[in-house]
Biotite code that builds the C-alpha atoms (Angstrom):
import biotite.structure as struc

atoms = struc.array([
    struc.Atom([169.216, 112.502, 112.164], chain_id="A", res_id=1, res_name="MET", atom_name="CA", element="C"),
    struc.Atom([168.422, 109.567, 109.952], chain_id="A", res_id=2, res_name="ARG", atom_name="CA", element="C"),
    struc.Atom([167.213, 107.573, 112.969], chain_id="A", res_id=3, res_name="ASP", atom_name="CA", element="C"),
    struc.Atom([164.890, 110.460, 113.872], chain_id="A", res_id=4, res_name="LEU", atom_name="CA", element="C"),
    struc.Atom([163.564, 110.610, 110.315], chain_id="A", res_id=5, res_name="ASP", atom_name="CA", element="C"),
    struc.Atom([162.984, 106.848, 110.311], chain_id="A", res_id=6, res_name="ARG", atom_name="CA", element="C"),
    struc.Atom([161.251, 107.070, 113.672], chain_id="A", res_id=7, res_name="GLN", atom_name="CA", element="C"),
    struc.Atom([158.975, 109.895, 112.483], chain_id="A", res_id=8, res_name="GLN", atom_name="CA", element="C"),
    struc.Atom([158.271, 107.996, 109.282], chain_id="A", res_id=9, res_name="GLY", atom_name="CA", element="C"),
    struc.Atom([157.328, 104.885, 111.236], chain_id="A", res_id=10, res_name="ALA", atom_name="CA", element="C"),
    struc.Atom([155.035, 106.925, 113.490], chain_id="A", res_id=11, res_name="GLN", atom_name="CA", element="C"),
    struc.Atom([153.411, 108.518, 110.466], chain_id="A", res_id=12, res_name="GLY", atom_name="CA", element="C"),
    struc.Atom([152.885, 105.111, 108.866], chain_id="A", res_id=13, res_name="LEU", atom_name="CA", element="C"),
    struc.Atom([151.414, 103.800, 112.110], chain_id="A", res_id=14, res_name="ARG", atom_name="CA", element="C"),
    struc.Atom([148.984, 106.729, 112.324], chain_id="A", res_id=15, res_name="ARG", atom_name="CA", element="C"),
    struc.Atom([147.980, 106.163, 108.699], chain_id="A", res_id=16, res_name="LEU", atom_name="CA", element="C"),
    struc.Atom([147.249, 102.481, 109.424], chain_id="A", res_id=17, res_name="ARG", atom_name="CA", element="C"),
    struc.Atom([145.143, 103.465, 112.428], chain_id="A", res_id=18, res_name="TRP", atom_name="CA", element="C"),
    struc.Atom([143.210, 105.973, 110.353], chain_id="A", res_id=19, res_name="ARG", atom_name="CA", element="C"),
    struc.Atom([142.558, 103.398, 107.628], chain_id="A", res_id=20, res_name="LEU", atom_name="CA", element="C"),
    struc.Atom([141.390, 100.877, 110.225], chain_id="A", res_id=21, res_name="ARG", atom_name="CA", element="C"),
    struc.Atom([139.071, 103.476, 111.732], chain_id="A", res_id=22, res_name="GLY", atom_name="CA", element="C"),
    struc.Atom([137.694, 104.871, 108.478], chain_id="A", res_id=23, res_name="ALA", atom_name="CA", element="C"),
    struc.Atom([134.575, 102.684, 108.296], chain_id="A", res_id=24, res_name="TRP", atom_name="CA", element="C"),
    struc.Atom([132.154, 104.904, 110.193], chain_id="A", res_id=25, res_name="LEU", atom_name="CA", element="C"),
    struc.Atom([130.888, 107.328, 107.561], chain_id="A", res_id=26, res_name="TRP", atom_name="CA", element="C"),
    struc.Atom([130.829, 104.907, 104.623], chain_id="A", res_id=27, res_name="PRO", atom_name="CA", element="C"),
    struc.Atom([128.868, 102.579, 106.906], chain_id="A", res_id=28, res_name="THR", atom_name="CA", element="C"),
    struc.Atom([126.609, 105.484, 107.875], chain_id="A", res_id=29, res_name="PHE", atom_name="CA", element="C"),
    struc.Atom([125.684, 106.141, 104.233], chain_id="A", res_id=30, res_name="VAL", atom_name="CA", element="C"),
    struc.Atom([125.066, 102.470, 103.405], chain_id="A", res_id=31, res_name="VAL", atom_name="CA", element="C"),
    struc.Atom([123.097, 101.858, 106.612], chain_id="A", res_id=32, res_name="ALA", atom_name="CA", element="C"),
    struc.Atom([120.912, 104.917, 106.050], chain_id="A", res_id=33, res_name="THR", atom_name="CA", element="C"),
    struc.Atom([119.981, 103.831, 102.523], chain_id="A", res_id=34, res_name="VAL", atom_name="CA", element="C"),
    struc.Atom([119.273, 100.236, 103.592], chain_id="A", res_id=35, res_name="LEU", atom_name="CA", element="C"),
    struc.Atom([117.217, 101.402, 106.574], chain_id="A", res_id=36, res_name="GLU", atom_name="CA", element="C"),
    struc.Atom([115.199, 103.696, 104.300], chain_id="A", res_id=37, res_name="MET", atom_name="CA", element="C"),
    struc.Atom([114.182, 100.590, 102.344], chain_id="A", res_id=38, res_name="VAL", atom_name="CA", element="C"),
    struc.Atom([113.614, 98.669, 105.586], chain_id="A", res_id=39, res_name="LEU", atom_name="CA", element="C"),
    struc.Atom([111.306, 101.360, 107.001], chain_id="A", res_id=40, res_name="LEU", atom_name="CA", element="C"),
    struc.Atom([109.336, 101.411, 103.758], chain_id="A", res_id=41, res_name="HIS", atom_name="CA", element="C"),
    struc.Atom([108.939, 97.616, 103.588], chain_id="A", res_id=42, res_name="VAL", atom_name="CA", element="C"),
    struc.Atom([108.716, 96.952, 107.327], chain_id="A", res_id=43, res_name="LEU", atom_name="CA", element="C"),
    struc.Atom([107.455, 100.144, 109.026], chain_id="A", res_id=44, res_name="PRO", atom_name="CA", element="C"),
    struc.Atom([107.783, 100.513, 112.780], chain_id="A", res_id=45, res_name="VAL", atom_name="CA", element="C"),
    struc.Atom([104.528, 102.474, 113.080], chain_id="A", res_id=46, res_name="GLN", atom_name="CA", element="C"),
    struc.Atom([101.482, 103.072, 110.927], chain_id="A", res_id=47, res_name="GLY", atom_name="CA", element="C"),
    struc.Atom([100.931, 100.964, 107.833], chain_id="A", res_id=48, res_name="ASP", atom_name="CA", element="C"),
    struc.Atom([103.619, 102.499, 105.609], chain_id="A", res_id=49, res_name="SER", atom_name="CA", element="C"),
    struc.Atom([106.606, 104.845, 105.540], chain_id="A", res_id=50, res_name="THR", atom_name="CA", element="C"),
    struc.Atom([107.311, 106.929, 102.453], chain_id="A", res_id=51, res_name="GLY", atom_name="CA", element="C"),
    struc.Atom([110.736, 106.889, 100.842], chain_id="A", res_id=52, res_name="TRP", atom_name="CA", element="C"),
    struc.Atom([111.603, 110.474, 101.787], chain_id="A", res_id=53, res_name="VAL", atom_name="CA", element="C"),
    struc.Atom([110.243, 110.074, 105.318], chain_id="A", res_id=54, res_name="ALA", atom_name="CA", element="C"),
    struc.Atom([112.153, 106.800, 105.670], chain_id="A", res_id=55, res_name="GLY", atom_name="CA", element="C"),
    struc.Atom([115.386, 108.410, 104.508], chain_id="A", res_id=56, res_name="LEU", atom_name="CA", element="C"),
    struc.Atom([115.015, 111.332, 106.921], chain_id="A", res_id=57, res_name="LEU", atom_name="CA", element="C"),
    struc.Atom([114.086, 109.067, 109.825], chain_id="A", res_id=58, res_name="ALA", atom_name="CA", element="C"),
    struc.Atom([116.964, 106.672, 109.166], chain_id="A", res_id=59, res_name="ALA", atom_name="CA", element="C"),
    struc.Atom([119.456, 109.533, 108.823], chain_id="A", res_id=60, res_name="GLY", atom_name="CA", element="C"),
    struc.Atom([118.339, 111.207, 112.042], chain_id="A", res_id=61, res_name="CYS", atom_name="CA", element="C"),
    struc.Atom([118.307, 107.959, 114.031], chain_id="A", res_id=62, res_name="LEU", atom_name="CA", element="C"),
    struc.Atom([121.729, 106.950, 112.753], chain_id="A", res_id=63, res_name="ASN", atom_name="CA", element="C"),
    struc.Atom([123.191, 110.359, 113.522], chain_id="A", res_id=64, res_name="LEU", atom_name="CA", element="C"),
    struc.Atom([121.753, 110.165, 117.026], chain_id="A", res_id=65, res_name="LEU", atom_name="CA", element="C"),
    struc.Atom([123.229, 106.686, 117.458], chain_id="A", res_id=66, res_name="ALA", atom_name="CA", element="C"),
    struc.Atom([126.674, 107.853, 116.347], chain_id="A", res_id=67, res_name="VAL", atom_name="CA", element="C"),
    struc.Atom([126.663, 110.922, 118.608], chain_id="A", res_id=68, res_name="VAL", atom_name="CA", element="C"),
    struc.Atom([125.132, 109.403, 121.744], chain_id="A", res_id=69, res_name="VAL", atom_name="CA", element="C"),
    struc.Atom([125.884, 105.681, 121.685], chain_id="A", res_id=70, res_name="VAL", atom_name="CA", element="C"),
    struc.Atom([129.054, 105.970, 119.619], chain_id="A", res_id=71, res_name="GLY", atom_name="CA", element="C"),
    struc.Atom([130.392, 108.831, 121.729], chain_id="A", res_id=72, res_name="GLY", atom_name="CA", element="C"),
    struc.Atom([129.868, 106.950, 124.988], chain_id="A", res_id=73, res_name="ALA", atom_name="CA", element="C"),
    struc.Atom([131.202, 103.755, 123.450], chain_id="A", res_id=74, res_name="GLY", atom_name="CA", element="C"),
    struc.Atom([134.331, 105.529, 122.281], chain_id="A", res_id=75, res_name="GLY", atom_name="CA", element="C"),
    struc.Atom([135.076, 106.686, 125.817], chain_id="A", res_id=76, res_name="LEU", atom_name="CA", element="C"),
    struc.Atom([134.610, 103.168, 127.191], chain_id="A", res_id=77, res_name="VAL", atom_name="CA", element="C"),
    struc.Atom([136.758, 101.674, 124.453], chain_id="A", res_id=78, res_name="LEU", atom_name="CA", element="C"),
    struc.Atom([139.556, 104.173, 125.092], chain_id="A", res_id=79, res_name="ARG", atom_name="CA", element="C"),
    struc.Atom([139.599, 103.242, 128.772], chain_id="A", res_id=80, res_name="ARG", atom_name="CA", element="C"),
    struc.Atom([139.969, 99.583, 127.895], chain_id="A", res_id=81, res_name="ARG", atom_name="CA", element="C"),
    struc.Atom([142.364, 100.226, 124.997], chain_id="A", res_id=82, res_name="ARG", atom_name="CA", element="C"),
    struc.Atom([144.468, 103.311, 125.816], chain_id="A", res_id=83, res_name="PRO", atom_name="CA", element="C"),
    struc.Atom([146.657, 102.555, 122.780], chain_id="A", res_id=84, res_name="ASP", atom_name="CA", element="C"),
    struc.Atom([143.763, 103.362, 120.434], chain_id="A", res_id=85, res_name="LEU", atom_name="CA", element="C"),
    struc.Atom([143.732, 106.915, 119.007], chain_id="A", res_id=86, res_name="PRO", atom_name="CA", element="C"),
    struc.Atom([140.530, 108.768, 119.886], chain_id="A", res_id=87, res_name="LYS", atom_name="CA", element="C"),
    struc.Atom([139.392, 109.029, 116.257], chain_id="A", res_id=88, res_name="VAL", atom_name="CA", element="C"),
    struc.Atom([139.759, 105.275, 115.799], chain_id="A", res_id=89, res_name="VAL", atom_name="CA", element="C"),
    struc.Atom([137.925, 104.446, 119.037], chain_id="A", res_id=90, res_name="ALA", atom_name="CA", element="C"),
    struc.Atom([135.094, 106.803, 118.068], chain_id="A", res_id=91, res_name="ASP", atom_name="CA", element="C"),
    struc.Atom([134.878, 105.255, 114.605], chain_id="A", res_id=92, res_name="ASP", atom_name="CA", element="C"),
    struc.Atom([134.782, 101.713, 116.008], chain_id="A", res_id=93, res_name="TYR", atom_name="CA", element="C"),
    struc.Atom([132.108, 102.607, 118.549], chain_id="A", res_id=94, res_name="ALA", atom_name="CA", element="C"),
    struc.Atom([130.080, 104.600, 116.028], chain_id="A", res_id=95, res_name="GLY", atom_name="CA", element="C"),
    struc.Atom([130.099, 101.707, 113.555], chain_id="A", res_id=96, res_name="THR", atom_name="CA", element="C"),
    struc.Atom([128.860, 99.344, 116.257], chain_id="A", res_id=97, res_name="VAL", atom_name="CA", element="C"),
    struc.Atom([126.161, 101.882, 117.178], chain_id="A", res_id=98, res_name="ALA", atom_name="CA", element="C"),
    struc.Atom([124.963, 101.890, 113.559], chain_id="A", res_id=99, res_name="LEU", atom_name="CA", element="C"),
    struc.Atom([124.714, 98.108, 113.642], chain_id="A", res_id=100, res_name="GLY", atom_name="CA", element="C"),
    struc.Atom([122.701, 98.249, 116.865], chain_id="A", res_id=101, res_name="LEU", atom_name="CA", element="C"),
    struc.Atom([120.348, 100.836, 115.377], chain_id="A", res_id=102, res_name="MET", atom_name="CA", element="C"),
    struc.Atom([119.762, 98.673, 112.299], chain_id="A", res_id=103, res_name="ALA", atom_name="CA", element="C"),
    struc.Atom([119.028, 95.662, 114.511], chain_id="A", res_id=104, res_name="ALA", atom_name="CA", element="C"),
    struc.Atom([116.611, 97.735, 116.616], chain_id="A", res_id=105, res_name="ALA", atom_name="CA", element="C"),
    struc.Atom([114.703, 98.852, 113.507], chain_id="A", res_id=106, res_name="LEU", atom_name="CA", element="C"),
    struc.Atom([114.431, 95.274, 112.254], chain_id="A", res_id=107, res_name="VAL", atom_name="CA", element="C"),
    struc.Atom([113.099, 94.097, 115.626], chain_id="A", res_id=108, res_name="ILE", atom_name="CA", element="C"),
    struc.Atom([110.641, 97.011, 115.875], chain_id="A", res_id=109, res_name="ALA", atom_name="CA", element="C"),
    struc.Atom([109.394, 96.345, 112.339], chain_id="A", res_id=110, res_name="GLY", atom_name="CA", element="C"),
    struc.Atom([108.883, 92.640, 113.044], chain_id="A", res_id=111, res_name="LEU", atom_name="CA", element="C"),
    struc.Atom([107.023, 93.431, 116.282], chain_id="A", res_id=112, res_name="VAL", atom_name="CA", element="C"),
    struc.Atom([104.766, 95.887, 114.430], chain_id="A", res_id=113, res_name="HIS", atom_name="CA", element="C"),
    struc.Atom([104.135, 93.603, 111.428], chain_id="A", res_id=114, res_name="ALA", atom_name="CA", element="C"),
    struc.Atom([101.308, 91.542, 113.050], chain_id="A", res_id=115, res_name="PRO", atom_name="CA", element="C"),
    struc.Atom([99.389, 94.745, 113.795], chain_id="A", res_id=116, res_name="ARG", atom_name="CA", element="C"),
    struc.Atom([99.622, 95.802, 110.149], chain_id="A", res_id=117, res_name="ILE", atom_name="CA", element="C"),
    struc.Atom([98.450, 92.356, 109.061], chain_id="A", res_id=118, res_name="ALA", atom_name="CA", element="C"),
    struc.Atom([95.508, 92.512, 111.483], chain_id="A", res_id=119, res_name="ALA", atom_name="CA", element="C"),
    struc.Atom([94.499, 95.965, 110.218], chain_id="A", res_id=120, res_name="GLU", atom_name="CA", element="C"),
    struc.Atom([94.687, 94.806, 106.607], chain_id="A", res_id=121, res_name="GLU", atom_name="CA", element="C"),
    struc.Atom([92.531, 91.792, 107.451], chain_id="A", res_id=122, res_name="GLU", atom_name="CA", element="C"),
    struc.Atom([89.982, 93.994, 109.259], chain_id="A", res_id=123, res_name="ALA", atom_name="CA", element="C"),
    struc.Atom([89.892, 96.401, 106.325], chain_id="A", res_id=124, res_name="PHE", atom_name="CA", element="C"),
    struc.Atom([89.244, 93.523, 103.910], chain_id="A", res_id=125, res_name="ALA", atom_name="CA", element="C"),
    struc.Atom([86.444, 92.260, 106.180], chain_id="A", res_id=126, res_name="GLU", atom_name="CA", element="C"),
    struc.Atom([84.767, 95.664, 106.334], chain_id="A", res_id=127, res_name="GLN", atom_name="CA", element="C"),
    struc.Atom([85.061, 96.091, 102.582], chain_id="A", res_id=128, res_name="SER", atom_name="CA", element="C"),
    struc.Atom([83.381, 92.738, 102.023], chain_id="A", res_id=129, res_name="LEU", atom_name="CA", element="C"),
    struc.Atom([80.653, 93.615, 104.542], chain_id="A", res_id=130, res_name="ALA", atom_name="CA", element="C"),
    struc.Atom([79.991, 96.927, 102.763], chain_id="A", res_id=131, res_name="VAL", atom_name="CA", element="C"),
    struc.Atom([79.671, 95.172, 99.417], chain_id="A", res_id=132, res_name="ARG", atom_name="CA", element="C"),
    struc.Atom([77.195, 92.727, 100.918], chain_id="A", res_id=133, res_name="GLY", atom_name="CA", element="C"),
    struc.Atom([75.127, 95.515, 102.500], chain_id="A", res_id=134, res_name="TRP", atom_name="CA", element="C"),
    struc.Atom([75.041, 97.551, 99.282], chain_id="A", res_id=135, res_name="VAL", atom_name="CA", element="C"),
    struc.Atom([74.066, 94.476, 97.264], chain_id="A", res_id=136, res_name="ALA", atom_name="CA", element="C"),
    struc.Atom([71.071, 93.954, 99.569], chain_id="A", res_id=137, res_name="ARG", atom_name="CA", element="C"),
    struc.Atom([70.034, 97.508, 100.410], chain_id="A", res_id=138, res_name="HIS", atom_name="CA", element="C"),
    struc.Atom([71.736, 99.919, 98.026], chain_id="A", res_id=139, res_name="GLY", atom_name="CA", element="C"),
    struc.Atom([70.249, 101.430, 94.890], chain_id="A", res_id=140, res_name="ASP", atom_name="CA", element="C"),
    struc.Atom([71.489, 100.621, 91.389], chain_id="A", res_id=141, res_name="ALA", atom_name="CA", element="C"),
    struc.Atom([73.932, 103.548, 91.365], chain_id="A", res_id=142, res_name="TYR", atom_name="CA", element="C"),
    struc.Atom([75.553, 102.495, 94.661], chain_id="A", res_id=143, res_name="ALA", atom_name="CA", element="C"),
    struc.Atom([75.782, 98.896, 93.489], chain_id="A", res_id=144, res_name="GLN", atom_name="CA", element="C"),
    struc.Atom([77.494, 99.995, 90.278], chain_id="A", res_id=145, res_name="ALA", atom_name="CA", element="C"),
    struc.Atom([79.998, 102.248, 92.078], chain_id="A", res_id=146, res_name="HIS", atom_name="CA", element="C"),
    struc.Atom([80.715, 100.311, 95.280], chain_id="A", res_id=147, res_name="VAL", atom_name="CA", element="C"),
    struc.Atom([84.210, 99.592, 93.986], chain_id="A", res_id=148, res_name="GLY", atom_name="CA", element="C"),
    struc.Atom([85.005, 103.314, 94.297], chain_id="A", res_id=149, res_name="ALA", atom_name="CA", element="C"),
    struc.Atom([84.068, 103.446, 97.992], chain_id="A", res_id=150, res_name="ALA", atom_name="CA", element="C"),
    struc.Atom([86.529, 105.108, 100.389], chain_id="A", res_id=151, res_name="ASP", atom_name="CA", element="C"),
    struc.Atom([87.033, 104.371, 104.070], chain_id="A", res_id=152, res_name="SER", atom_name="CA", element="C"),
    struc.Atom([88.399, 106.031, 107.176], chain_id="A", res_id=153, res_name="VAL", atom_name="CA", element="C"),
    struc.Atom([89.257, 104.302, 110.424], chain_id="A", res_id=154, res_name="MET", atom_name="CA", element="C"),
    struc.Atom([87.312, 105.934, 113.250], chain_id="A", res_id=155, res_name="LEU", atom_name="CA", element="C"),
    struc.Atom([88.607, 103.733, 116.037], chain_id="A", res_id=156, res_name="ASP", atom_name="CA", element="C"),
    struc.Atom([89.946, 100.245, 116.552], chain_id="A", res_id=157, res_name="GLU", atom_name="CA", element="C"),
    struc.Atom([87.665, 97.882, 114.598], chain_id="A", res_id=158, res_name="ASP", atom_name="CA", element="C"),
    struc.Atom([85.424, 100.784, 113.551], chain_id="A", res_id=159, res_name="LEU", atom_name="CA", element="C"),
    struc.Atom([85.290, 102.173, 109.994], chain_id="A", res_id=160, res_name="TYR", atom_name="CA", element="C"),
    struc.Atom([83.237, 104.688, 108.054], chain_id="A", res_id=161, res_name="ARG", atom_name="CA", element="C"),
    struc.Atom([82.916, 103.765, 104.385], chain_id="A", res_id=162, res_name="THR", atom_name="CA", element="C"),
    struc.Atom([81.240, 106.010, 101.828], chain_id="A", res_id=163, res_name="CYS", atom_name="CA", element="C"),
    struc.Atom([79.920, 104.748, 98.498], chain_id="A", res_id=164, res_name="VAL", atom_name="CA", element="C"),
    struc.Atom([79.490, 107.286, 95.659], chain_id="A", res_id=165, res_name="PRO", atom_name="CA", element="C"),
    struc.Atom([75.954, 108.534, 95.011], chain_id="A", res_id=166, res_name="ALA", atom_name="CA", element="C"),
    struc.Atom([74.491, 110.538, 92.146], chain_id="A", res_id=167, res_name="ARG", atom_name="CA", element="C"),
    struc.Atom([75.099, 113.659, 94.206], chain_id="A", res_id=168, res_name="ASP", atom_name="CA", element="C"),
    struc.Atom([78.883, 113.531, 94.854], chain_id="A", res_id=169, res_name="PRO", atom_name="CA", element="C"),
    struc.Atom([78.423, 115.747, 97.918], chain_id="A", res_id=170, res_name="LYS", atom_name="CA", element="C"),
    struc.Atom([75.993, 113.278, 99.516], chain_id="A", res_id=171, res_name="ARG", atom_name="CA", element="C"),
    struc.Atom([77.462, 109.747, 99.316], chain_id="A", res_id=172, res_name="PRO", atom_name="CA", element="C"),
    struc.Atom([75.960, 106.693, 100.950], chain_id="A", res_id=173, res_name="LEU", atom_name="CA", element="C"),
    struc.Atom([77.960, 106.262, 104.165], chain_id="A", res_id=174, res_name="CYS", atom_name="CA", element="C"),
    struc.Atom([78.060, 103.196, 106.374], chain_id="A", res_id=175, res_name="LEU", atom_name="CA", element="C"),
    struc.Atom([79.512, 102.513, 109.818], chain_id="A", res_id=176, res_name="ILE", atom_name="CA", element="C"),
    struc.Atom([81.192, 99.108, 109.982], chain_id="A", res_id=177, res_name="VAL", atom_name="CA", element="C"),
    struc.Atom([82.241, 97.406, 113.218], chain_id="A", res_id=178, res_name="ASP", atom_name="CA", element="C"),
    struc.Atom([84.720, 94.599, 112.532], chain_id="A", res_id=179, res_name="THR", atom_name="CA", element="C"),
    struc.Atom([84.825, 93.742, 116.241], chain_id="A", res_id=180, res_name="GLY", atom_name="CA", element="C"),
    struc.Atom([81.702, 91.670, 115.602], chain_id="A", res_id=181, res_name="ASN", atom_name="CA", element="C"),
    struc.Atom([81.696, 88.422, 113.669], chain_id="A", res_id=182, res_name="SER", atom_name="CA", element="C"),
    struc.Atom([80.463, 88.875, 111.034], chain_id="A", res_id=183, res_name="PRO", atom_name="CA", element="C"),
    struc.Atom([81.063, 92.656, 110.947], chain_id="A", res_id=184, res_name="PRO", atom_name="CA", element="C"),
    struc.Atom([77.980, 94.735, 111.704], chain_id="A", res_id=185, res_name="SER", atom_name="CA", element="C"),
    struc.Atom([76.963, 97.440, 109.216], chain_id="A", res_id=186, res_name="VAL", atom_name="CA", element="C"),
    struc.Atom([74.607, 100.357, 109.789], chain_id="A", res_id=187, res_name="ARG", atom_name="CA", element="C"),
    struc.Atom([73.771, 103.378, 107.735], chain_id="A", res_id=188, res_name="ARG", atom_name="CA", element="C"),
    struc.Atom([75.249, 106.685, 108.887], chain_id="A", res_id=189, res_name="ASP", atom_name="CA", element="C"),
    struc.Atom([72.586, 109.423, 109.026], chain_id="A", res_id=190, res_name="PRO", atom_name="CA", element="C"),
    struc.Atom([75.280, 111.883, 107.955], chain_id="A", res_id=191, res_name="SER", atom_name="CA", element="C"),
    struc.Atom([76.012, 111.906, 104.232], chain_id="A", res_id=192, res_name="ARG", atom_name="CA", element="C"),
    struc.Atom([79.061, 114.114, 104.542], chain_id="A", res_id=193, res_name="GLU", atom_name="CA", element="C"),
    struc.Atom([81.992, 112.766, 102.459], chain_id="A", res_id=194, res_name="PRO", atom_name="CA", element="C"),
    struc.Atom([84.920, 111.254, 104.326], chain_id="A", res_id=195, res_name="ASN", atom_name="CA", element="C"),
    struc.Atom([87.156, 114.024, 102.991], chain_id="A", res_id=196, res_name="SER", atom_name="CA", element="C"),
    struc.Atom([85.479, 116.551, 105.290], chain_id="A", res_id=197, res_name="GLY", atom_name="CA", element="C"),
    struc.Atom([84.260, 114.214, 108.000], chain_id="A", res_id=198, res_name="PHE", atom_name="CA", element="C"),
    struc.Atom([85.108, 114.805, 111.652], chain_id="A", res_id=199, res_name="VAL", atom_name="CA", element="C"),
    struc.Atom([84.899, 111.483, 113.543], chain_id="A", res_id=200, res_name="PRO", atom_name="CA", element="C"),
    struc.Atom([82.140, 111.382, 116.152], chain_id="A", res_id=201, res_name="ARG", atom_name="CA", element="C"),
    struc.Atom([82.047, 107.644, 116.739], chain_id="A", res_id=202, res_name="TYR", atom_name="CA", element="C"),
    struc.Atom([84.326, 106.914, 119.661], chain_id="A", res_id=203, res_name="ARG", atom_name="CA", element="C"),
])
């Protein structure tokens, strides 16, 4: 009887050790999701920025998908190679690795996308400078005084529409800027509709 109790106690201790060794998945999930939220905000994988809430939701969904799909398949493979591993431990090991792979994928995607963001920022700075030059030469005193409050929308690659405030706020001075030329070309838009209600027609 005592031998049976000792045997059961040893088995229980062994299971506890396995559980402790395989208990890294969900703590890692929480830490990875928070770090990836920051990563997506600082180094977005698309567009020019990712908000904190959007980054948190995206990181959580991607990590959950990685755990379910990649971690689930990895757990099956690991169990075939290590039949001694309990299923919960194999799943935890595989899920933790899947989280690491997802983090690495986001870093790589962000680094690949970074040059595009830099190019867009450079093009935006070029068009802003071109608008200031055009307004200084052709704009009236009001436009020259308020050119710093101009707003821009990107119509297409290398093509911007920038509107400078006018005395009539509903009829700003709007310019079409093509940064594909060097220096950027600027022409006046016949439409004086503000960018807030503008439907792009320059494609």
